N, CA, C, O and CB atoms as a CASP TS submission, in Angstrom:
PFRMAT TS
TARGET T0000
AUTHOR 0000-0000-0000
METHOD Language model
MODEL 1
PARENT N/A
ATOM      1  N   MET     1      84.874 105.112 102.111  1.00  0.00           N
ATOM      2  CA  MET     1      85.899 104.634 101.218  1.00  0.00           C
ATOM      3  C   MET     1      86.510 103.323 101.700  1.00  0.00           C
ATOM      4  O   MET     1      86.929 102.503 100.883  1.00  0.00           O
ATOM      5  CB  MET     1      86.967 105.677 101.063  1.00  0.00           C
ATOM      6  N   GLY     2      86.565 103.117 102.981  1.00  0.00           N
ATOM      7  CA  GLY     2      87.226 101.953 103.545  1.00  0.00           C
ATOM      8  C   GLY     2      86.725 100.635 102.995  1.00  0.00           C
ATOM      9  O   GLY     2      87.516  99.777 102.603  1.00  0.00           O
ATOM     10  N   GLU     3      85.417 100.474 102.964  1.00  0.00           N
ATOM     11  CA  GLU     3      84.842  99.217 102.494  1.00  0.00           C
ATOM     12  C   GLU     3      85.096  99.015 101.000  1.00  0.00           C
ATOM     13  O   GLU     3      85.362  97.897 100.559  1.00  0.00           O
ATOM     14  CB  GLU     3      83.339  99.182 102.781  1.00  0.00           C
ATOM     15  N   LYS     4      85.013 100.093 100.225  1.00  0.00           N
ATOM     16  CA  LYS     4      85.286  99.993  98.786  1.00  0.00           C
ATOM     17  C   LYS     4      86.731  99.583  98.533  1.00  0.00           C
ATOM     18  O   LYS     4      87.012  98.772  97.651  1.00  0.00           O
ATOM     19  CB  LYS     4      84.988 101.330  98.085  1.00  0.00           C
ATOM     20  N   LEU     5      87.640 100.151  99.313  1.00  0.00           N
ATOM     21  CA  LEU     5      89.051  99.805  99.186  1.00  0.00           C
ATOM     22  C   LEU     5      89.263  98.326  99.512  1.00  0.00           C
ATOM     23  O   LEU     5      89.955  97.612  98.786  1.00  0.00           O
ATOM     24  CB  LEU     5      89.914 100.692 100.111  1.00  0.00           C
ATOM     25  N   LYS     6      88.665  97.885 100.597  1.00  0.00           N
ATOM     26  CA  LYS     6      88.812  96.488 101.005  1.00  0.00           C
ATOM     27  C   LYS     6      88.283  95.538  99.930  1.00  0.00           C
ATOM     28  O   LYS     6      88.925  94.537  99.609  1.00  0.00           O
ATOM     29  CB  LYS     6      88.081  96.241 102.330  1.00  0.00           C
ATOM     30  N   GLN     7      87.125  95.851  99.382  1.00  0.00           N
ATOM     31  CA  GLN     7      86.538  95.005  98.343  1.00  0.00           C
ATOM     32  C   GLN     7      87.414  94.969  97.096  1.00  0.00           C
ATOM     33  O   GLN     7      87.621  93.905  96.512  1.00  0.00           O
ATOM     34  CB  GLN     7      85.139  95.501  97.983  1.00  0.00           C
ATOM     35  N   ALA     8      87.930  96.129  96.685  1.00  0.00           N
ATOM     36  CA  ALA     8      88.790  96.191  95.496  1.00  0.00           C
ATOM     37  C   ALA     8      90.077  95.408  95.729  1.00  0.00           C
ATOM     38  O   ALA     8      90.560  94.714  94.834  1.00  0.00           O
ATOM     39  CB  ALA     8      89.116  97.658  95.135  1.00  0.00           C
ATOM     40  N   ARG     9      90.621  95.523  96.921  1.00  0.00           N
ATOM     41  CA  ARG     9      91.856  94.790  97.248  1.00  0.00           C
ATOM     42  C   ARG     9      91.611  93.276  97.216  1.00  0.00           C
ATOM     43  O   ARG     9      92.422  92.519  96.682  1.00  0.00           O
ATOM     44  CB  ARG     9      92.389  95.215  98.645  1.00  0.00           C
ATOM     45  N   GLN    10      90.507  92.855  97.780  1.00  0.00           N
ATOM     46  CA  GLN    10      90.185  91.430  97.788  1.00  0.00           C
ATOM     47  C   GLN    10      89.914  90.907  96.381  1.00  0.00           C
ATOM     48  O   GLN    10      90.330  89.800  96.037  1.00  0.00           O
ATOM     49  CB  GLN    10      88.977  91.168  98.680  1.00  0.00           C
ATOM     50  N   ARG    11      89.212  91.707  95.559  1.00  0.00           N
ATOM     51  CA  ARG    11      88.969  91.313  94.167  1.00  0.00           C
ATOM     52  C   ARG    11      90.284  91.134  93.413  1.00  0.00           C
ATOM     53  O   ARG    11      90.412  90.256  92.560  1.00  0.00           O
ATOM     54  CB  ARG    11      88.091  92.360  93.458  1.00  0.00           C
ATOM     55  N   ALA    12      91.261  91.984  93.743  1.00  0.00           N
ATOM     56  CA  ALA    12      92.569  91.910  93.087  1.00  0.00           C
ATOM     57  C   ALA    12      93.420  90.766  93.652  1.00  0.00           C
ATOM     58  O   ALA    12      94.500  90.482  93.135  1.00  0.00           O
ATOM     59  CB  ALA    12      93.314  93.243  93.245  1.00  0.00           C
ATOM     60  N   GLY    13      92.937  90.114  94.705  1.00  0.00           N
ATOM     61  CA  GLY    13      93.667  88.999  95.300  1.00  0.00           C
ATOM     62  C   GLY    13      94.905  89.419  96.049  1.00  0.00           C
ATOM     63  O   GLY    13      95.888  88.681  96.106  1.00  0.00           O
ATOM     64  N   MET    14      94.859  90.622  96.633  1.00  0.00           N
ATOM     65  CA  MET    14      96.013  91.146  97.356  1.00  0.00           C
ATOM     66  C   MET    14      95.739  91.210  98.848  1.00  0.00           C
ATOM     67  O   MET    14      94.605  91.421  99.277  1.00  0.00           O
ATOM     68  CB  MET    14      96.388  92.529  96.833  1.00  0.00           C
ATOM     69  N   THR    15      96.787  91.024  99.627  1.00  0.00           N
ATOM     70  CA  THR    15      96.696  91.247 101.064  1.00  0.00           C
ATOM     71  C   THR    15      96.966  92.724 101.338  1.00  0.00           C
ATOM     72  O   THR    15      97.411  93.457 100.455  1.00  0.00           O
ATOM     73  CB  THR    15      97.699  90.333 101.845  1.00  0.00           C
ATOM     74  N   GLN    16      96.697  93.147 102.548  1.00  0.00           N
ATOM     75  CA  GLN    16      97.015  94.531 102.912  1.00  0.00           C
ATOM     76  C   GLN    16      98.510  94.783 102.756  1.00  0.00           C
ATOM     77  O   GLN    16      98.918  95.842 102.278  1.00  0.00           O
ATOM     78  CB  GLN    16      96.568  94.834 104.362  1.00  0.00           C
ATOM     79  N   ALA    17      99.318  93.821 103.156  1.00  0.00           N
ATOM     80  CA  ALA    17     100.773  93.979 103.061  1.00  0.00           C
ATOM     81  C   ALA    17     101.228  94.092 101.611  1.00  0.00           C
ATOM     82  O   ALA    17     102.114  94.888 101.298  1.00  0.00           O
ATOM     83  CB  ALA    17     101.481  92.802 103.737  1.00  0.00           C
ATOM     84  N   GLN    18     100.630  93.306 100.728  1.00  0.00           N
ATOM     85  CA  GLN    18     100.996  93.370  99.315  1.00  0.00           C
ATOM     86  C   GLN    18     100.619  94.714  98.704  1.00  0.00           C
ATOM     87  O   GLN    18     101.388  95.283  97.930  1.00  0.00           O
ATOM     88  CB  GLN    18     100.325  92.238  98.542  1.00  0.00           C
ATOM     89  N   LEU    19      99.443  95.222  99.047  1.00  0.00           N
ATOM     90  CA  LEU    19      99.039  96.531  98.539  1.00  0.00           C
ATOM     91  C   LEU    19      99.963  97.613  99.068  1.00  0.00           C
ATOM     92  O   LEU    19     100.380  98.505  98.330  1.00  0.00           O
ATOM     93  CB  LEU    19      97.587  96.838  98.925  1.00  0.00           C
ATOM     94  N   ALA    20     100.277  97.525 100.348  1.00  0.00           N
ATOM     95  CA  ALA    20     101.173  98.514 100.955  1.00  0.00           C
ATOM     96  C   ALA    20     102.523  98.536 100.239  1.00  0.00           C
ATOM     97  O   ALA    20     103.057  99.606  99.946  1.00  0.00           O
ATOM     98  CB  ALA    20     101.371  98.214 102.453  1.00  0.00           C
ATOM     99  N   GLU    21     103.067  97.364  99.962  1.00  0.00           N
ATOM    100  CA  GLU    21     104.358  97.291  99.274  1.00  0.00           C
ATOM    101  C   GLU    21     104.255  97.864  97.862  1.00  0.00           C
ATOM    102  O   GLU    21     105.170  98.540  97.390  1.00  0.00           O
ATOM    103  CB  GLU    21     104.856  95.836  99.220  1.00  0.00           C
ATOM    104  N   ALA    22     103.143  97.591  97.196  1.00  0.00           N
ATOM    105  CA  ALA    22     102.961  98.055  95.815  1.00  0.00           C
ATOM    106  C   ALA    22     102.893  99.572  95.715  1.00  0.00           C
ATOM    107  O   ALA    22     103.306 100.147  94.708  1.00  0.00           O
ATOM    108  CB  ALA    22     101.702  97.454  95.226  1.00  0.00           C
ATOM    109  N   ILE    23     102.375 100.223  96.747  1.00  0.00           N
ATOM    110  CA  ILE    23     102.229 101.678  96.673  1.00  0.00           C
ATOM    111  C   ILE    23     103.226 102.431  97.553  1.00  0.00           C
ATOM    112  O   ILE    23     103.218 103.661  97.592  1.00  0.00           O
ATOM    113  CB  ILE    23     100.827 102.066  97.067  1.00  0.00           C
ATOM    114  N   GLY    24     104.080 101.698  98.255  1.00  0.00           N
ATOM    115  CA  GLY    24     105.137 102.332  99.034  1.00  0.00           C
ATOM    116  C   GLY    24     104.697 102.904 100.361  1.00  0.00           C
ATOM    117  O   GLY    24     105.109 104.001 100.741  1.00  0.00           O
ATOM    118  N   CYS    25     103.852 102.155 101.077  1.00  0.00           N
ATOM    119  CA  CYS    25     103.460 102.595 102.417  1.00  0.00           C
ATOM    120  C   CYS    25     103.524 101.395 103.348  1.00  0.00           C
ATOM    121  O   CYS    25     104.045 100.345 102.973  1.00  0.00           O
ATOM    122  CB  CYS    25     102.026 103.233 102.417  1.00  0.00           C
ATOM    123  N   LYS    26     103.002 101.539 104.547  1.00  0.00           N
ATOM    124  CA  LYS    26     103.020 100.456 105.526  1.00  0.00           C
ATOM    125  C   LYS    26     101.663  99.769 105.591  1.00  0.00           C
ATOM    126  O   LYS    26     100.632 100.374 105.297  1.00  0.00           O
ATOM    127  CB  LYS    26     103.413 100.986 106.910  1.00  0.00           C
ATOM    128  N   GLN    27     101.677  98.512 105.978  1.00  0.00           N
ATOM    129  CA  GLN    27     100.445  97.734 106.075  1.00  0.00           C
ATOM    130  C   GLN    27      99.460  98.374 107.046  1.00  0.00           C
ATOM    131  O   GLN    27      98.250  98.336 106.821  1.00  0.00           O
ATOM    132  CB  GLN    27     100.753  96.305 106.512  1.00  0.00           C
ATOM    133  N   LYS    28      99.974  98.961 108.122  1.00  0.00           N
ATOM    134  CA  LYS    28      99.069  99.582 109.101  1.00  0.00           C
ATOM    135  C   LYS    28      98.311 100.758 108.496  1.00  0.00           C
ATOM    136  O   LYS    28      97.195 101.054 108.923  1.00  0.00           O
ATOM    137  CB  LYS    28      99.856 100.051 110.331  1.00  0.00           C
ATOM    138  N   ASP    29      98.898 101.432 107.506  1.00  0.00           N
ATOM    139  CA  ASP    29      98.187 102.519 106.827  1.00  0.00           C
ATOM    140  C   ASP    29      97.003 101.968 106.049  1.00  0.00           C
ATOM    141  O   ASP    29      95.907 102.526 106.100  1.00  0.00           O
ATOM    142  CB  ASP    29      99.135 103.288 105.885  1.00  0.00           C
ATOM    143  N   VAL    30      97.223 100.870 105.324  1.00  0.00           N
ATOM    144  CA  VAL    30      96.139 100.243 104.566  1.00  0.00           C
ATOM    145  C   VAL    30      95.034  99.812 105.519  1.00  0.00           C
ATOM    146  O   VAL    30      93.852 100.005 105.234  1.00  0.00           O
ATOM    147  CB  VAL    30      96.659  99.029 103.751  1.00  0.00           C
ATOM    148  N   SER    31      95.416  99.233 106.644  1.00  0.00           N
ATOM    149  CA  SER    31      94.439  98.798 107.640  1.00  0.00           C
ATOM    150  C   SER    31      93.612  99.976 108.150  1.00  0.00           C
ATOM    151  O   SER    31      92.394  99.869 108.292  1.00  0.00           O
ATOM    152  CB  SER    31      95.146  98.104 108.810  1.00  0.00           C
ATOM    153  N   ARG    32      94.267 101.084 108.422  1.00  0.00           N
ATOM    154  CA  ARG    32      93.555 102.271 108.919  1.00  0.00           C
ATOM    155  C   ARG    32      92.638 102.869 107.864  1.00  0.00           C
ATOM    156  O   ARG    32      91.549 103.345 108.185  1.00  0.00           O
ATOM    157  CB  ARG    32      94.549 103.326 109.385  1.00  0.00           C
ATOM    158  N   TRP    33      93.069 102.847 106.606  1.00  0.00           N
ATOM    159  CA  TRP    33      92.197 103.343 105.521  1.00  0.00           C
ATOM    160  C   TRP    33      90.957 102.480 105.406  1.00  0.00           C
ATOM    161  O   TRP    33      89.843 102.987 105.282  1.00  0.00           O
ATOM    162  CB  TRP    33      92.951 103.368 104.170  1.00  0.00           C
ATOM    163  N   GLU    34      91.159 101.161 105.447  1.00  0.00           N
ATOM    164  CA  GLU    34      90.024 100.249 105.324  1.00  0.00           C
ATOM    165  C   GLU    34      89.068 100.370 106.510  1.00  0.00           C
ATOM    166  O   GLU    34      87.858 100.200 106.355  1.00  0.00           O
ATOM    167  CB  GLU    34      90.519  98.812 105.201  1.00  0.00           C
ATOM    168  N   ALA    35      89.602 100.661 107.674  1.00  0.00           N
ATOM    169  CA  ALA    35      88.766 100.813 108.871  1.00  0.00           C
ATOM    170  C   ALA    35      88.098 102.183 108.931  1.00  0.00           C
ATOM    171  O   ALA    35      87.229 102.414 109.771  1.00  0.00           O
ATOM    172  CB  ALA    35      89.603 100.596 110.127  1.00  0.00           C
ATOM    173  N   GLY    36      88.498 103.093 108.044  1.00  0.00           N
ATOM    174  CA  GLY    36      87.931 104.433 108.041  1.00  0.00           C
ATOM    175  C   GLY    36      88.493 105.347 109.110  1.00  0.00           C
ATOM    176  O   GLY    36      87.903 106.383 109.418  1.00  0.00           O
ATOM    177  N   LEU    37      89.635 104.971 109.682  1.00  0.00           N
ATOM    178  CA  LEU    37      90.239 105.782 110.733  1.00  0.00           C
ATOM    179  C   LEU    37      90.960 107.001 110.174  1.00  0.00           C
ATOM    180  O   LEU    37      90.994 108.059 110.801  1.00  0.00           O
ATOM    181  CB  LEU    37      91.203 104.946 111.545  1.00  0.00           C
ATOM    182  N   ILE    38      91.537 106.838 108.980  1.00  0.00           N
ATOM    183  CA  ILE    38      92.203 107.945 108.293  1.00  0.00           C
ATOM    184  C   ILE    38      91.848 107.869 106.816  1.00  0.00           C
ATOM    185  O   ILE    38      91.434 106.819 106.325  1.00  0.00           O
ATOM    186  CB  ILE    38      93.757 107.900 108.503  1.00  0.00           C
ATOM    187  N   GLU    39      92.009 108.972 106.116  1.00  0.00           N
ATOM    188  CA  GLU    39      91.734 109.029 104.674  1.00  0.00           C
ATOM    189  C   GLU    39      93.049 109.244 103.929  1.00  0.00           C
ATOM    190  O   GLU    39      93.854 110.088 104.321  1.00  0.00           O
ATOM    191  CB  GLU    39      90.711 110.170 104.335  1.00  0.00           C
ATOM    192  N   PRO    40      93.268 108.484 102.859  1.00  0.00           N
ATOM    193  CA  PRO    40      94.487 108.683 102.067  1.00  0.00           C
ATOM    194  C   PRO    40      94.376 109.934 101.196  1.00  0.00           C
ATOM    195  O   PRO    40      93.278 110.402 100.893  1.00  0.00           O
ATOM    196  CB  PRO    40      94.763 107.449 101.185  1.00  0.00           C
ATOM    197  N   GLY    41      95.517 110.457 100.807  1.00  0.00           N
ATOM    198  CA  GLY    41      95.543 111.598  99.906  1.00  0.00           C
ATOM    199  C   GLY    41      95.214 111.183  98.480  1.00  0.00           C
ATOM    200  O   GLY    41      95.172 109.994  98.165  1.00  0.00           O
ATOM    201  N   VAL    42      94.986 112.153  97.636  1.00  0.00           N
ATOM    202  CA  VAL    42      94.597 111.901  96.251  1.00  0.00           C
ATOM    203  C   VAL    42      95.670 111.103  95.507  1.00  0.00           C
ATOM    204  O   VAL    42      95.342 110.177  94.766  1.00  0.00           O
ATOM    205  CB  VAL    42      94.330 113.225  95.528  1.00  0.00           C
ATOM    206  N   LEU    43      96.933 111.444  95.691  1.00  0.00           N
ATOM    207  CA  LEU    43      97.995 110.728  94.993  1.00  0.00           C
ATOM    208  C   LEU    43      98.063 109.270  95.441  1.00  0.00           C
ATOM    209  O   LEU    43      98.349 108.380  94.640  1.00  0.00           O
ATOM    210  CB  LEU    43      99.343 111.414  95.228  1.00  0.00           C
ATOM    211  N   THR    44      97.800 109.032  96.718  1.00  0.00           N
ATOM    212  CA  THR    44      97.792 107.670  97.232  1.00  0.00           C
ATOM    213  C   THR    44      96.627 106.883  96.658  1.00  0.00           C
ATOM    214  O   THR    44      96.777 105.708  96.321  1.00  0.00           O
ATOM    215  CB  THR    44      97.727 107.675  98.755  1.00  0.00           C
ATOM    216  N   VAL    45      95.471 107.514  96.546  1.00  0.00           N
ATOM    217  CA  VAL    45      94.313 106.851  95.945  1.00  0.00           C
ATOM    218  C   VAL    45      94.621 106.484  94.495  1.00  0.00           C
ATOM    219  O   VAL    45      94.236 105.412  94.028  1.00  0.00           O
ATOM    220  CB  VAL    45      93.057 107.758  96.020  1.00  0.00           C
ATOM    221  N   LYS    46      95.310 107.369  93.791  1.00  0.00           N
ATOM    222  CA  LYS    46      95.685 107.094  92.400  1.00  0.00           C
ATOM    223  C   LYS    46      96.609 105.883  92.333  1.00  0.00           C
ATOM    224  O   LYS    46      96.425 105.011  91.483  1.00  0.00           O
ATOM    225  CB  LYS    46      96.370 108.328  91.762  1.00  0.00           C
ATOM    226  N   LYS    47      97.603 105.821  93.222  1.00  0.00           N
ATOM    227  CA  LYS    47      98.517 104.679  93.255  1.00  0.00           C
ATOM    228  C   LYS    47      97.770 103.386  93.577  1.00  0.00           C
ATOM    229  O   LYS    47      98.036 102.342  92.981  1.00  0.00           O
ATOM    230  CB  LYS    47      99.629 104.915  94.286  1.00  0.00           C
ATOM    231  N   MET    48      96.836 103.464  94.521  1.00  0.00           N
ATOM    232  CA  MET    48      96.065 102.277  94.889  1.00  0.00           C
ATOM    233  C   MET    48      95.239 101.786  93.704  1.00  0.00           C
ATOM    234  O   MET    48      95.187 100.586  93.435  1.00  0.00           O
ATOM    235  CB  MET    48      95.149 102.577  96.088  1.00  0.00           C
ATOM    236  N   ALA    49      94.598 102.706  93.001  1.00  0.00           N
ATOM    237  CA  ALA    49      93.779 102.332  91.850  1.00  0.00           C
ATOM    238  C   ALA    49      94.633 101.641  90.790  1.00  0.00           C
ATOM    239  O   ALA    49      94.214 100.640  90.209  1.00  0.00           O
ATOM    240  CB  ALA    49      93.083 103.571  91.253  1.00  0.00           C
ATOM    241  N   GLN    50      95.818 102.169  90.542  1.00  0.00           N
ATOM    242  CA  GLN    50      96.711 101.555  89.559  1.00  0.00           C
ATOM    243  C   GLN    50      97.137 100.165  90.010  1.00  0.00           C
ATOM    244  O   GLN    50      97.142  99.225  89.215  1.00  0.00           O
ATOM    245  CB  GLN    50      97.944 102.436  89.328  1.00  0.00           C
ATOM    246  N   ALA    51      97.493 100.032  91.282  1.00  0.00           N
ATOM    247  CA  ALA    51      97.941  98.741  91.811  1.00  0.00           C
ATOM    248  C   ALA    51      96.827  97.705  91.806  1.00  0.00           C
ATOM    249  O   ALA    51      97.080  96.514  91.625  1.00  0.00           O
ATOM    250  CB  ALA    51      98.475  98.910  93.223  1.00  0.00           C
ATOM    251  N   LEU    52      95.587  98.162  92.007  1.00  0.00           N
ATOM    252  CA  LEU    52      94.446  97.254  92.093  1.00  0.00           C
ATOM    253  C   LEU    52      93.740  97.039  90.753  1.00  0.00           C
ATOM    254  O   LEU    52      92.828  96.219  90.649  1.00  0.00           O
ATOM    255  CB  LEU    52      93.460  97.780  93.099  1.00  0.00           C
ATOM    256  N   GLY    53      94.168  97.780  89.734  1.00  0.00           N
ATOM    257  CA  GLY    53      93.561  97.623  88.418  1.00  0.00           C
ATOM    258  C   GLY    53      92.136  98.120  88.345  1.00  0.00           C
ATOM    259  O   GLY    53      91.293  97.521  87.677  1.00  0.00           O
ATOM    260  N   CYS    54      91.866  99.225  89.037  1.00  0.00           N
ATOM    261  CA  CYS    54      90.533  99.809  89.016  1.00  0.00           C
ATOM    262  C   CYS    54      90.654 101.319  88.857  1.00  0.00           C
ATOM    263  O   CYS    54      91.763 101.847  88.771  1.00  0.00           O
ATOM    264  CB  CYS    54      89.746  99.449  90.304  1.00  0.00           C
ATOM    265  N   SER    55      89.540 102.005  88.819  1.00  0.00           N
ATOM    266  CA  SER    55      89.568 103.462  88.706  1.00  0.00           C
ATOM    267  C   SER    55      89.527 104.083  90.095  1.00  0.00           C
ATOM    268  O   SER    55      89.147 103.439  91.072  1.00  0.00           O
ATOM    269  CB  SER    55      88.386 103.973  87.846  1.00  0.00           C
ATOM    270  N   MET    56      89.922 105.332  90.159  1.00  0.00           N
ATOM    271  CA  MET    56      89.836 106.044  91.432  1.00  0.00           C
ATOM    272  C   MET    56      88.395 106.119  91.906  1.00  0.00           C
ATOM    273  O   MET    56      88.128 106.061  93.107  1.00  0.00           O
ATOM    274  CB  MET    56      90.426 107.455  91.305  1.00  0.00           C
ATOM    275  N   ASP    57      87.467 106.246  90.970  1.00  0.00           N
ATOM    276  CA  ASP    57      86.036 106.319  91.313  1.00  0.00           C
ATOM    277  C   ASP    57      85.572 105.046  92.008  1.00  0.00           C
ATOM    278  O   ASP    57      84.654 105.089  92.827  1.00  0.00           O
ATOM    279  CB  ASP    57      85.190 106.562  90.050  1.00  0.00           C
ATOM    280  N   ASP    58      86.190 103.925  91.694  1.00  0.00           N
ATOM    281  CA  ASP    58      85.811 102.662  92.334  1.00  0.00           C
ATOM    282  C   ASP    58      86.182 102.654  93.815  1.00  0.00           C
ATOM    283  O   ASP    58      85.616 101.888  94.595  1.00  0.00           O
ATOM    284  CB  ASP    58      86.481 101.484  91.621  1.00  0.00           C
ATOM    285  N   LEU    59      87.121 103.496  94.199  1.00  0.00           N
ATOM    286  CA  LEU    59      87.613 103.503  95.576  1.00  0.00           C
ATOM    287  C   LEU    59      86.984 104.557  96.458  1.00  0.00           C
ATOM    288  O   LEU    59      87.003 104.431  97.683  1.00  0.00           O
ATOM    289  CB  LEU    59      89.076 103.694  95.577  1.00  0.00           C
ATOM    290  N   VAL    60      86.426 105.595  95.858  1.00  0.00           N
ATOM    291  CA  VAL    60      85.850 106.687  96.678  1.00  0.00           C
ATOM    292  C   VAL    60      84.349 106.747  96.555  1.00  0.00           C
ATOM    293  O   VAL    60      83.713 107.600  97.174  1.00  0.00           O
ATOM    294  CB  VAL    60      86.442 108.032  96.275  1.00  0.00           C
TER
END
C-alpha cells in the first residue's frame, strides 16, 4: 500500500504534511504508511482517498 499511497499523494500535488493536515494526523504517520512500516485503519484510508480525490481501491 505504501507505494500506491505515495503515488496518489504525488499525483494530487500534496506533501506528506499537507495530507496529514487534511486527514487529521501527523506527517510522521504518513511517512510510516508510505514506507510500509505501519498500516492505516480503514477509516483513515477512506479519509485519505477523499483528500486525494481517488478511490480506496487505488490505495490498497
